[in-house]
N, C-alpha and C positions, 0 to 999 in steps of 0.2 A: 790270449795272445794279442800282442799289439804289433801292427805292421805300419812302417813309415813308407810313404810313397813320395816320389818326386812330384813337383807341381804338374808336370805333363801327364803323369799317370793318374794323379788325383783328378785332373780335368777329364781325362778319358773315362774313368769310372763314373764320375758324375754325369757325363753325357750319356753313357749307356743306361744308367738308371733313369735319367730324364726321358730317354727315348721310349721307355716302357719295356725294353727287352729284359730288364732285371728289376726285381722288387727292391733289392738292396745290394750293398757292396759285397756282402758275404756270398750271395749267389754268384756274382761275377767272379770273385776270387776262387770259389770252389770249382767253377767250370774251367777257369784258366789253369788251375792246378791239375785237374783231371786231364786236360789236353796236354799239358807239359808231361805228365806221367806217361800218357800214351806215346808221345814223341820219344821220350827217353827209352821206353820199352822197345819201340821200333828200332831205334838206333842201336840198342844192345843186340837185338836179333840180327841186324845187318852186320855188326862187328863180329859176332860169333860165326856167322856164315863166311865172312871174309877170312877169319882165322882158320876155319875148317878147310877152305880152299888153299890158303897159303902154307899152312903147316907142312903138308907133304913136300912142297917145293923146298922149304927151308931144311927139312930133314934130308932130302936128297942132296942139297948143297953141302950140308954138314958131312955127308958121306963122300964128298968129292965128285958127285954125279951132277956136273954142270958144264955148261959151255961158256967160255969167256967171250964176251961181246966186245966188239971194237966200235965205240960210238962214232968215230970219224967215218968208218966204212958204212955204218948204218945211215948217217947223215948224207953221205955221197949217194947212196942208193936211193934214198927218199928224194933228194934233190933231182936226181936223174929222172925218177918217175914223175915228179911234178913238172919239171921243165923240159922233158924230152931229151 
């Protein structure tokens, strides 16, 4: 596999290797990919949790079980609460 890096990323990799934190670019790339994988998995878990929370509300709305909101009234109420 061949990977092309921007000059900025290439410099970053070289600096990390020079610092002694990594023996070579492959170690750094593997760690970065593991971290990216963890972040993606975490984001997926959060998305699934959000869907579990929101799906019942959408289903209720589809059945007509909702209350129409008046954004202007909400703004007036918030403004009154904030400014007395």
